[in-house]
PyMOL Python script that loads the backbone (N, CA, C, O; Angstrom):
from pymol import cmd

cmd.read_pdbstr("""\
ATOM      1  N   MET A   1       0.843  -1.184   0.000  1.00  0.00           N
ATOM      2  CA  MET A   1       0.000   0.000   0.000  1.00  0.00           C
ATOM      3  C   MET A   1       0.883   1.240   0.000  1.00  0.00           C
ATOM      4  O   MET A   1       1.933   1.270   0.642  1.00  0.00           O
ATOM      5  N   ALA A   2       0.450   2.245  -0.717  1.00  0.00           N
ATOM      6  CA  ALA A   2       1.200   3.495  -0.823  1.00  0.00           C
ATOM      7  C   ALA A   2       1.217   4.224   0.514  1.00  0.00           C
ATOM      8  O   ALA A   2       0.276   4.132   1.303  1.00  0.00           O
ATOM      9  N   LYS A   3       2.287   4.939   0.749  1.00  0.00           N
ATOM     10  CA  LYS A   3       2.436   5.748   1.953  1.00  0.00           C
ATOM     11  C   LYS A   3       2.399   7.217   1.527  1.00  0.00           C
ATOM     12  O   LYS A   3       3.163   7.636   0.658  1.00  0.00           O
ATOM     13  N   VAL A   4       1.516   7.986   2.139  1.00  0.00           N
ATOM     14  CA  VAL A   4       1.361   9.401   1.805  1.00  0.00           C
ATOM     15  C   VAL A   4       2.427  10.209   2.540  1.00  0.00           C
ATOM     16  O   VAL A   4       2.723   9.959   3.709  1.00  0.00           O
ATOM     17  N   THR A   5       2.997  11.185   1.830  1.00  0.00           N
ATOM     18  CA  THR A   5       3.925  12.134   2.442  1.00  0.00           C
ATOM     19  C   THR A   5       3.419  13.543   2.157  1.00  0.00           C
ATOM     20  O   THR A   5       2.602  13.752   1.261  1.00  0.00           O
ATOM     21  N   SER A   6       3.910  14.496   2.921  1.00  0.00           N
ATOM     22  CA  SER A   6       3.447  15.877   2.744  1.00  0.00           C
ATOM     23  C   SER A   6       3.949  16.488   1.442  1.00  0.00           C
ATOM     24  O   SER A   6       3.447  17.531   1.024  1.00  0.00           O
ATOM     25  N   ASP A   7       4.922  15.869   0.795  1.00  0.00           N
ATOM     26  CA  ASP A   7       5.437  16.374  -0.483  1.00  0.00           C
ATOM     27  C   ASP A   7       4.614  15.895  -1.676  1.00  0.00           C
ATOM     28  O   ASP A   7       4.825  16.357  -2.797  1.00  0.00           O
ATOM     29  N   MET A   8       3.687  14.982  -1.448  1.00  0.00           N
ATOM     30  CA  MET A   8       2.860  14.464  -2.546  1.00  0.00           C
ATOM     31  C   MET A   8       1.846  15.516  -2.992  1.00  0.00           C
ATOM     32  O   MET A   8       1.378  16.334  -2.200  1.00  0.00           O
ATOM     33  N   ILE A   9       1.527  15.468  -4.273  1.00  0.00           N
ATOM     34  CA  ILE A   9       0.497  16.337  -4.843  1.00  0.00           C
ATOM     35  C   ILE A   9      -0.869  15.776  -4.429  1.00  0.00           C
ATOM     36  O   ILE A   9      -1.074  14.562  -4.415  1.00  0.00           O
ATOM     37  N   ILE A  10      -1.783  16.666  -4.098  1.00  0.00           N
ATOM     38  CA  ILE A  10      -3.122  16.241  -3.644  1.00  0.00           C
ATOM     39  C   ILE A  10      -3.751  15.279  -4.647  1.00  0.00           C
ATOM     40  O   ILE A  10      -4.309  14.254  -4.256  1.00  0.00           O
ATOM     41  N   ARG A  11      -3.665  15.598  -5.924  1.00  0.00           N
ATOM     42  CA  ARG A  11      -4.258  14.754  -6.972  1.00  0.00           C
ATOM     43  C   ARG A  11      -3.681  13.338  -6.927  1.00  0.00           C
ATOM     44  O   ARG A  11      -4.411  12.373  -7.156  1.00  0.00           O
ATOM     45  N   GLU A  12      -2.380  13.196  -6.636  1.00  0.00           N
ATOM     46  CA  GLU A  12      -1.754  11.871  -6.545  1.00  0.00           C
ATOM     47  C   GLU A  12      -2.435  11.024  -5.480  1.00  0.00           C
ATOM     48  O   GLU A  12      -2.700   9.840  -5.688  1.00  0.00           O
ATOM     49  N   VAL A  13      -2.712  11.635  -4.348  1.00  0.00           N
ATOM     50  CA  VAL A  13      -3.343  10.903  -3.249  1.00  0.00           C
ATOM     51  C   VAL A  13      -4.760  10.493  -3.640  1.00  0.00           C
ATOM     52  O   VAL A  13      -5.182   9.370  -3.363  1.00  0.00           O
ATOM     53  N   LEU A  14      -5.484  11.390  -4.274  1.00  0.00           N
ATOM     54  CA  LEU A  14      -6.847  11.067  -4.711  1.00  0.00           C
ATOM     55  C   LEU A  14      -6.848   9.960  -5.753  1.00  0.00           C
ATOM     56  O   LEU A  14      -7.788   9.166  -5.810  1.00  0.00           O
ATOM     57  N   GLU A  15      -5.808   9.895  -6.577  1.00  0.00           N
ATOM     58  CA  GLU A  15      -5.720   8.826  -7.576  1.00  0.00           C
ATOM     59  C   GLU A  15      -5.393   7.487  -6.930  1.00  0.00           C
ATOM     60  O   GLU A  15      -5.792   6.441  -7.441  1.00  0.00           O
ATOM     61  N   ILE A  16      -4.675   7.505  -5.818  1.00  0.00           N
ATOM     62  CA  ILE A  16      -4.407   6.264  -5.085  1.00  0.00           C
ATOM     63  C   ILE A  16      -5.711   5.707  -4.541  1.00  0.00           C
ATOM     64  O   ILE A  16      -5.974   4.508  -4.632  1.00  0.00           O
ATOM     65  N   ASP A  17      -6.533   6.601  -3.967  1.00  0.00           N
ATOM     66  CA  ASP A  17      -7.813   6.165  -3.393  1.00  0.00           C
ATOM     67  C   ASP A  17      -8.708   7.388  -3.232  1.00  0.00           C
ATOM     68  O   ASP A  17      -8.431   8.257  -2.405  1.00  0.00           O
ATOM     69  N   GLU A  18      -9.777   7.459  -4.018  1.00  0.00           N
ATOM     70  CA  GLU A  18     -10.692   8.600  -3.920  1.00  0.00           C
ATOM     71  C   GLU A  18     -11.398   8.659  -2.575  1.00  0.00           C
ATOM     72  O   GLU A  18     -11.986   9.684  -2.228  1.00  0.00           O
ATOM     73  N   GLY A  19     -11.347   7.574  -1.816  1.00  0.00           N
ATOM     74  CA  GLY A  19     -11.920   7.561  -0.477  1.00  0.00           C
ATOM     75  C   GLY A  19     -11.186   8.478   0.486  1.00  0.00           C
ATOM     76  O   GLY A  19     -11.638   8.700   1.609  1.00  0.00           O
ATOM     77  N   THR A  20     -10.041   9.017   0.041  1.00  0.00           N
ATOM     78  CA  THR A  20      -9.317   9.969   0.881  1.00  0.00           C
ATOM     79  C   THR A  20      -9.959  11.355   0.855  1.00  0.00           C
ATOM     80  O   THR A  20      -9.646  12.192   1.703  1.00  0.00           O
ATOM     81  N   ALA A  21     -10.844  11.609  -0.095  1.00  0.00           N
ATOM     82  CA  ALA A  21     -11.467  12.935  -0.235  1.00  0.00           C
ATOM     83  C   ALA A  21     -12.121  13.417   1.062  1.00  0.00           C
ATOM     84  O   ALA A  21     -11.893  14.564   1.448  1.00  0.00           O
ATOM     85  N   PRO A  22     -12.922  12.601   1.753  1.00  0.00           N
ATOM     86  CA  PRO A  22     -13.528  13.089   2.996  1.00  0.00           C
ATOM     87  C   PRO A  22     -12.504  13.466   4.071  1.00  0.00           C
ATOM     88  O   PRO A  22     -12.773  14.317   4.918  1.00  0.00           O
ATOM     89  N   ILE A  23     -11.343  12.836   4.032  1.00  0.00           N
ATOM     90  CA  ILE A  23     -10.297  13.161   5.013  1.00  0.00           C
ATOM     91  C   ILE A  23      -9.738  14.548   4.714  1.00  0.00           C
ATOM     92  O   ILE A  23      -9.540  15.349   5.627  1.00  0.00           O
ATOM     93  N   PHE A  24      -9.483  14.831   3.441  1.00  0.00           N
ATOM     94  CA  PHE A  24      -9.046  16.176   3.082  1.00  0.00           C
ATOM     95  C   PHE A  24     -10.100  17.200   3.520  1.00  0.00           C
ATOM     96  O   PHE A  24      -9.765  18.233   4.100  1.00  0.00           O
ATOM     97  N   MET A  25     -11.360  16.908   3.242  1.00  0.00           N
ATOM     98  CA  MET A  25     -12.438  17.847   3.587  1.00  0.00           C
ATOM     99  C   MET A  25     -12.548  18.052   5.093  1.00  0.00           C
ATOM    100  O   MET A  25     -12.794  19.166   5.555  1.00  0.00           O
ATOM    101  N   LYS A  26     -12.370  16.990   5.848  1.00  0.00           N
ATOM    102  CA  LYS A  26     -12.413  17.094   7.318  1.00  0.00           C
ATOM    103  C   LYS A  26     -11.357  18.070   7.829  1.00  0.00           C
ATOM    104  O   LYS A  26     -11.540  18.719   8.859  1.00  0.00           O
ATOM    105  N   HIS A  27     -10.266  18.162   7.105  1.00  0.00           N
ATOM    106  CA  HIS A  27      -9.167  19.051   7.492  1.00  0.00           C
ATOM    107  C   HIS A  27      -9.275  20.431   6.821  1.00  0.00           C
ATOM    108  O   HIS A  27      -8.329  21.217   6.867  1.00  0.00           O
ATOM    109  N   GLY A  28     -10.409  20.720   6.207  1.00  0.00           N
ATOM    110  CA  GLY A  28     -10.627  22.047   5.629  1.00  0.00           C
ATOM    111  C   GLY A  28     -10.190  22.214   4.191  1.00  0.00           C
ATOM    112  O   GLY A  28     -10.154  23.333   3.680  1.00  0.00           O
ATOM    113  N   MET A  29      -9.860  21.120   3.531  1.00  0.00           N
ATOM    114  CA  MET A  29      -9.441  21.173   2.130  1.00  0.00           C
ATOM    115  C   MET A  29     -10.648  20.786   1.258  1.00  0.00           C
ATOM    116  O   MET A  29     -10.884  19.607   0.997  1.00  0.00           O
ATOM    117  N   HIS A  30     -11.394  21.785   0.822  1.00  0.00           N
ATOM    118  CA  HIS A  30     -12.638  21.511   0.104  1.00  0.00           C
ATOM    119  C   HIS A  30     -12.505  21.604  -1.410  1.00  0.00           C
ATOM    120  O   HIS A  30     -13.395  21.146  -2.127  1.00  0.00           O
ATOM    121  N   CYS A  31     -11.432  22.176  -1.912  1.00  0.00           N
ATOM    122  CA  CYS A  31     -11.265  22.355  -3.363  1.00  0.00           C
ATOM    123  C   CYS A  31     -10.386  21.254  -3.941  1.00  0.00           C
ATOM    124  O   CYS A  31      -9.344  21.534  -4.533  1.00  0.00           O
ATOM    125  N   LEU A  32     -10.796  20.028  -3.773  1.00  0.00           N
ATOM    126  CA  LEU A  32      -9.958  18.899  -4.167  1.00  0.00           C
ATOM    127  C   LEU A  32      -9.806  18.739  -5.672  1.00  0.00           C
ATOM    128  O   LEU A  32      -8.835  18.141  -6.137  1.00  0.00           O
ATOM    129  N   TYR A  33     -10.731  19.254  -6.418  1.00  0.00           N
ATOM    130  CA  TYR A  33     -10.673  19.071  -7.864  1.00  0.00           C
ATOM    131  C   TYR A  33     -10.412  20.387  -8.590  1.00  0.00           C
ATOM    132  O   TYR A  33     -10.607  20.481  -9.801  1.00  0.00           O
ATOM    133  N   CYS A  34      -9.970  21.405  -7.849  1.00  0.00           N
ATOM    134  CA  CYS A  34      -9.613  22.670  -8.480  1.00  0.00           C
ATOM    135  C   CYS A  34      -8.216  22.536  -9.093  1.00  0.00           C
ATOM    136  O   CYS A  34      -7.493  21.595  -8.767  1.00  0.00           O
ATOM    137  N   PRO A  35      -7.831  23.450  -9.965  1.00  0.00           N
ATOM    138  CA  PRO A  35      -6.519  23.347 -10.615  1.00  0.00           C
ATOM    139  C   PRO A  35      -5.349  23.267  -9.625  1.00  0.00           C
ATOM    140  O   PRO A  35      -4.355  22.597  -9.904  1.00  0.00           O
ATOM    141  N   SER A  36      -5.455  23.928  -8.497  1.00  0.00           N
ATOM    142  CA  SER A  36      -4.354  23.891  -7.524  1.00  0.00           C
ATOM    143  C   SER A  36      -4.093  22.485  -7.015  1.00  0.00           C
ATOM    144  O   SER A  36      -2.944  22.128  -6.752  1.00  0.00           O
ATOM    145  N   ALA A  37      -5.135  21.684  -6.871  1.00  0.00           N
ATOM    146  CA  ALA A  37      -4.980  20.328  -6.345  1.00  0.00           C
ATOM    147  C   ALA A  37      -4.157  19.446  -7.277  1.00  0.00           C
ATOM    148  O   ALA A  37      -3.608  18.428  -6.855  1.00  0.00           O
ATOM    149  N   SER A  38      -4.074  19.837  -8.533  1.00  0.00           N
ATOM    150  CA  SER A  38      -3.297  19.054  -9.491  1.00  0.00           C
ATOM    151  C   SER A  38      -1.825  19.437  -9.508  1.00  0.00           C
ATOM    152  O   SER A  38      -1.020  18.765 -10.153  1.00  0.00           O
ATOM    153  N   GLY A  39      -1.462  20.504  -8.809  1.00  0.00           N
ATOM    154  CA  GLY A  39      -0.079  20.925  -8.830  1.00  0.00           C
ATOM    155  C   GLY A  39       0.469  21.329  -7.477  1.00  0.00           C
ATOM    156  O   GLY A  39       1.637  21.699  -7.362  1.00  0.00           O
ATOM    157  N   GLU A  40      -0.361  21.263  -6.459  1.00  0.00           N
ATOM    158  CA  GLU A  40       0.034  21.733  -5.135  1.00  0.00           C
ATOM    159  C   GLU A  40       0.285  20.548  -4.206  1.00  0.00           C
ATOM    160  O   GLU A  40      -0.505  19.605  -4.151  1.00  0.00           O
ATOM    161  N   SER A  41       1.390  20.615  -3.485  1.00  0.00           N
ATOM    162  CA  SER A  41       1.675  19.543  -2.528  1.00  0.00           C
ATOM    163  C   SER A  41       0.763  19.674  -1.315  1.00  0.00           C
ATOM    164  O   SER A  41       0.190  20.733  -1.059  1.00  0.00           O
ATOM    165  N   ILE A  42       0.643  18.597  -0.590  1.00  0.00           N
ATOM    166  CA  ILE A  42      -0.137  18.621   0.651  1.00  0.00           C
ATOM    167  C   ILE A  42       0.440  19.678   1.583  1.00  0.00           C
ATOM    168  O   ILE A  42      -0.301  20.449   2.193  1.00  0.00           O
ATOM    169  N   LYS A  43       1.750  19.712   1.689  1.00  0.00           N
ATOM    170  CA  LYS A  43       2.422  20.665   2.581  1.00  0.00           C
ATOM    171  C   LYS A  43       2.082  22.106   2.195  1.00  0.00           C
ATOM    172  O   LYS A  43       1.784  22.925   3.065  1.00  0.00           O
ATOM    173  N   ASP A  44       2.125  22.417   0.909  1.00  0.00           N
ATOM    174  CA  ASP A  44       1.821  23.779   0.451  1.00  0.00           C
ATOM    175  C   ASP A  44       0.357  24.128   0.671  1.00  0.00           C
ATOM    176  O   ASP A  44       0.041  25.239   1.098  1.00  0.00           O
ATOM    177  N   ALA A  45      -0.533  23.194   0.384  1.00  0.00           N
ATOM    178  CA  ALA A  45      -1.957  23.437   0.588  1.00  0.00           C
ATOM    179  C   ALA A  45      -2.267  23.643   2.070  1.00  0.00           C
ATOM    180  O   ALA A  45      -3.090  24.486   2.426  1.00  0.00           O
ATOM    181  N   CYS A  46      -1.610  22.878   2.921  1.00  0.00           N
ATOM    182  CA  CYS A  46      -1.821  23.033   4.359  1.00  0.00           C
ATOM    183  C   CYS A  46      -1.369  24.408   4.832  1.00  0.00           C
ATOM    184  O   CYS A  46      -2.014  25.010   5.689  1.00  0.00           O
ATOM    185  N   ALA A  47      -0.269  24.909   4.283  1.00  0.00           N
ATOM    186  CA  ALA A  47       0.218  26.235   4.660  1.00  0.00           C
ATOM    187  C   ALA A  47      -0.804  27.308   4.291  1.00  0.00           C
ATOM    188  O   ALA A  47      -1.030  28.245   5.057  1.00  0.00           O
ATOM    189  N   VAL A  48      -1.417  27.169   3.120  1.00  0.00           N
ATOM    190  CA  VAL A  48      -2.413  28.135   2.669  1.00  0.00           C
ATOM    191  C   VAL A  48      -3.671  28.080   3.539  1.00  0.00           C
ATOM    192  O   VAL A  48      -4.274  29.111   3.834  1.00  0.00           O
ATOM    193  N   HIS A  49      -4.060  26.870   3.945  1.00  0.00           N
ATOM    194  CA  HIS A  49      -5.310  26.682   4.681  1.00  0.00           C
ATOM    195  C   HIS A  49      -5.129  26.675   6.199  1.00  0.00           C
ATOM    196  O   HIS A  49      -6.105  26.527   6.934  1.00  0.00           O
ATOM    197  N   GLY A  50      -3.904  26.832   6.672  1.00  0.00           N
ATOM    198  CA  GLY A  50      -3.668  26.848   8.111  1.00  0.00           C
ATOM    199  C   GLY A  50      -3.897  25.502   8.775  1.00  0.00           C
ATOM    200  O   GLY A  50      -4.397  25.430   9.898  1.00  0.00           O
ATOM    201  N   VAL A  51      -3.530  24.438   8.077  1.00  0.00           N
ATOM    202  CA  VAL A  51      -3.729  23.070   8.557  1.00  0.00           C
ATOM    203  C   VAL A  51      -2.364  22.459   8.879  1.00  0.00           C
ATOM    204  O   VAL A  51      -1.384  22.716   8.179  1.00  0.00           O
ATOM    205  N   ASN A  52      -2.304  21.661   9.925  1.00  0.00           N
ATOM    206  CA  ASN A  52      -1.073  20.958  10.271  1.00  0.00           C
ATOM    207  C   ASN A  52      -0.895  19.796   9.299  1.00  0.00           C
ATOM    208  O   ASN A  52      -1.702  18.866   9.314  1.00  0.00           O
ATOM    209  N   PRO A  53       0.141  19.819   8.449  1.00  0.00           N
ATOM    210  CA  PRO A  53       0.302  18.751   7.450  1.00  0.00           C
ATOM    211  C   PRO A  53       0.537  17.380   8.072  1.00  0.00           C
ATOM    212  O   PRO A  53       0.123  16.371   7.500  1.00  0.00           O
ATOM    213  N   GLU A  54       1.190  17.322   9.227  1.00  0.00           N
ATOM    214  CA  GLU A  54       1.440  16.029   9.869  1.00  0.00           C
ATOM    215  C   GLU A  54       0.125  15.369  10.280  1.00  0.00           C
ATOM    216  O   GLU A  54      -0.031  14.157  10.129  1.00  0.00           O
ATOM    217  N   ASP A  55      -0.814  16.149  10.794  1.00  0.00           N
ATOM    218  CA  ASP A  55      -2.114  15.595  11.192  1.00  0.00           C
ATOM    219  C   ASP A  55      -2.854  15.034   9.980  1.00  0.00           C
ATOM    220  O   ASP A  55      -3.409  13.937  10.035  1.00  0.00           O
ATOM    221  N   LEU A  56      -2.857  15.792   8.892  1.00  0.00           N
ATOM    222  CA  LEU A  56      -3.547  15.348   7.681  1.00  0.00           C
ATOM    223  C   LEU A  56      -2.895  14.093   7.116  1.00  0.00           C
ATOM    224  O   LEU A  56      -3.590  13.130   6.791  1.00  0.00           O
ATOM    225  N   VAL A  57      -1.579  14.090   6.997  1.00  0.00           N
ATOM    226  CA  VAL A  57      -0.863  12.922   6.459  1.00  0.00           C
ATOM    227  C   VAL A  57      -1.094  11.699   7.342  1.00  0.00           C
ATOM    228  O   VAL A  57      -1.294  10.598   6.831  1.00  0.00           O
ATOM    229  N   ASN A  58      -1.068  11.880   8.649  1.00  0.00           N
ATOM    230  CA  ASN A  58      -1.326  10.756   9.557  1.00  0.00           C
ATOM    231  C   ASN A  58      -2.720  10.183   9.342  1.00  0.00           C
ATOM    232  O   ASN A  58      -2.890   8.965   9.288  1.00  0.00           O
ATOM    233  N   ASP A  59      -3.720  11.055   9.218  1.00  0.00           N
ATOM    234  CA  ASP A  59      -5.086  10.580   8.985  1.00  0.00           C
ATOM    235  C   ASP A  59      -5.202   9.852   7.650  1.00  0.00           C
ATOM    236  O   ASP A  59      -5.863   8.818   7.557  1.00  0.00           O
ATOM    237  N   LEU A  60      -4.556  10.395   6.613  1.00  0.00           N
ATOM    238  CA  LEU A  60      -4.599   9.745   5.295  1.00  0.00           C
ATOM    239  C   LEU A  60      -3.954   8.363   5.354  1.00  0.00           C
ATOM    240  O   LEU A  60      -4.500   7.401   4.814  1.00  0.00           O
ATOM    241  N   ASN A  61      -2.803   8.260   6.004  1.00  0.00           N
ATOM    242  CA  ASN A  61      -2.119   6.971   6.081  1.00  0.00           C
ATOM    243  C   ASN A  61      -2.880   5.971   6.953  1.00  0.00           C
ATOM    244  O   ASN A  61      -2.891   4.777   6.651  1.00  0.00           O
ATOM    245  N   GLN A  62      -3.509   6.436   8.018  1.00  0.00           N
ATOM    246  CA  GLN A  62      -4.337   5.536   8.836  1.00  0.00           C
ATOM    247  C   GLN A  62      -5.476   4.961   8.001  1.00  0.00           C
ATOM    248  O   GLN A  62      -5.772   3.768   8.079  1.00  0.00           O
ATOM    249  N   TYR A  63      -6.112   5.816   7.203  1.00  0.00           N
ATOM    250  CA  TYR A  63      -7.191   5.351   6.350  1.00  0.00           C
ATOM    251  C   TYR A  63      -6.683   4.302   5.360  1.00  0.00           C
ATOM    252  O   TYR A  63      -7.287   3.239   5.212  1.00  0.00           O
ATOM    253  N   LEU A  64      -5.577   4.604   4.687  1.00  0.00           N
ATOM    254  CA  LEU A  64      -5.049   3.664   3.688  1.00  0.00           C
ATOM    255  C   LEU A  64      -4.608   2.353   4.321  1.00  0.00           C
ATOM    256  O   LEU A  64      -4.823   1.286   3.745  1.00  0.00           O
ATOM    257  N   GLU A  65      -3.989   2.418   5.510  1.00  0.00           N
ATOM    258  CA  GLU A  65      -3.571   1.197   6.197  1.00  0.00           C
ATOM    259  C   GLU A  65      -4.766   0.361   6.635  1.00  0.00           C
ATOM    260  O   GLU A  65      -4.690  -0.867   6.653  1.00  0.00           O
ATOM    261  N   SER A  66      -5.866   1.014   6.986  1.00  0.00           N
ATOM    262  CA  SER A  66      -7.045   0.273   7.428  1.00  0.00           C
ATOM    263  C   SER A  66      -7.686  -0.528   6.283  1.00  0.00           C
ATOM    264  O   SER A  66      -8.417  -1.489   6.523  1.00  0.00           O
ATOM    265  N   LYS A  67      -7.407  -0.127   5.056  1.00  0.00           N
ATOM    266  CA  LYS A  67      -7.932  -0.830   3.887  1.00  0.00           C
ATOM    267  C   LYS A  67      -7.044  -1.981   3.462  1.00  0.00           C
ATOM    268  O   LYS A  67      -7.462  -2.865   2.715  1.00  0.00           O
ATOM    269  N   GLY A  68      -5.768  -1.958   3.964  1.00  0.00           N
ATOM    270  CA  GLY A  68      -4.743  -2.888   3.558  1.00  0.00           C
ATOM    271  C   GLY A  68      -5.063  -4.313   3.734  1.00  0.00           C
ATOM    272  O   GLY A  68      -4.244  -5.174   3.413  1.00  0.00           O
TER     273      GLY A  68
END
""", "prot")
cmd.dss("prot")
cmd.show_as("cartoon", "prot")
cmd.util.cbc("prot")
cmd.orient("prot")
């Protein structure tokens, strides 16, 4: 199973598993399919939205591991 890092592009994570979308939204990332999501890293998006990237990455990886 893939491991998410804060350097990954949001779109990459959604392509691994679209079920990650609600996790992004829970953390305040609602524009998952906007142009920025195709070129912006999780870390950069978190900086813009005032979100802790470690918390988001941990939640994403917990979700992916639970499906493993």
